[in-house]
N, C-alpha and C positions, 0 to 999 in steps of 0.2 A: 460144598458151601456156595451160597449164592454169590455171583460176581458183583452184585451191588454192595456186598459187604466185604468180600475178600480183596477186590482190587484197590479200593481206597485205603484199606488197612495196609496193604503192601506198599503203596506209595507214601503213606503217612509214617509208618513205623519201621520200615525196612530200608528201602531206597526209593527216592522219587524217580518215577518212570517205570518202576516194576509193575505198578497197577495197570499201566497202558499195555505192557507186554502180556499180562494175564488176560486182559480184555481182547487181545489179538491185534492191537495197534503196535506192531513191532517197530515200524519206522519212527513213530512219535515217541515211543518208549526209549529207543536208542538215542534220539535227539535230546531228550530230557536227561538221560543218564550221562551223555557226553557233556552237556552243559554243566551239570552238577560237578563232574570230574574237573572240567576246566576251571570253574569257580574255586574248587578246592585247591587246585594247584596254584592259582594266582594268590589265594589267601595264604597258603603256606609260604610262598616266596616273599610276600609282603611281611609276614610275621618274622621270618628269618632276618630280613633287612632291618626291621624294627629292633629286634634283639641285638643285632650287630651294632646298631647306632647307639643303643643304651649301654651295652658292655663293649666299650672300645678296645681294640687290640692293644696289648702292652700294659693295660691296667690290671693289677692283681685283684684288689678288693675295693671297688668303689663303695662309698657309704650309701645307706638307704636314702638319705636326703638327696644325694647326687643322682641316684637312679630315678627317684620320683621327679626331680627337676627335669631330667632328660626325657622322661616319659611325657611330661606335661608339654614339653616343647615339640614333640613329634606330631606329625599330621596323621590322624586316623581316618580321614575322609575316604580313602581307598577301601579300607576294611569295612566301613559303614556302607559304602556303595555295594561292595560284594555281598554283604549280609542282606541288604535290601533286595538285590537281584535274586539271591537264593530264596528269600521269603516269597517273592512273587512266583518263581518257578515251582516252589514247594506247594503253595496254595493252588496254583493252576493244576498241578499234577494230581492232587487229592480230589479237587472238585471235578476235574475231567474224568478221572477214573470212576468216581461215584456216579456221575450222570451216564457215562457210557455203560457201566455195569448194570445200572437200572434199566436202560434200554434193552440190553442183551437179555436180562431176566424177563422183562415183559414180552419180548418176542418169543422166548422159549415157552413161556406160559400160554401164549396165544396158540403156538403150534401144538401144544399138548391138548388144548381145548378143541381143536379141529376134529 
């Protein structure tokens, strides 16, 4: 399969950074994979803290109105920031994989034509 098709599909639908690895940019791919992993870990930690704040220790069954009120009082800016950073890295990963894959395919076609 052509790299111009395979690499952005890997970055878009499997794991961001995988397209760079398919294209031979191992260092860039590992940096993107590592960044996504760190963002994921931070998001999980923030979500756990959010759930702990909503469902306080010692309470058996808070009412849905209490849960909603607690959720409304929480700060979601960290999660929004993490999501925005993920979106930027994701888009960069797909576009970079597409452009680099296209360059690799053009070079391969030129070599065949020689």
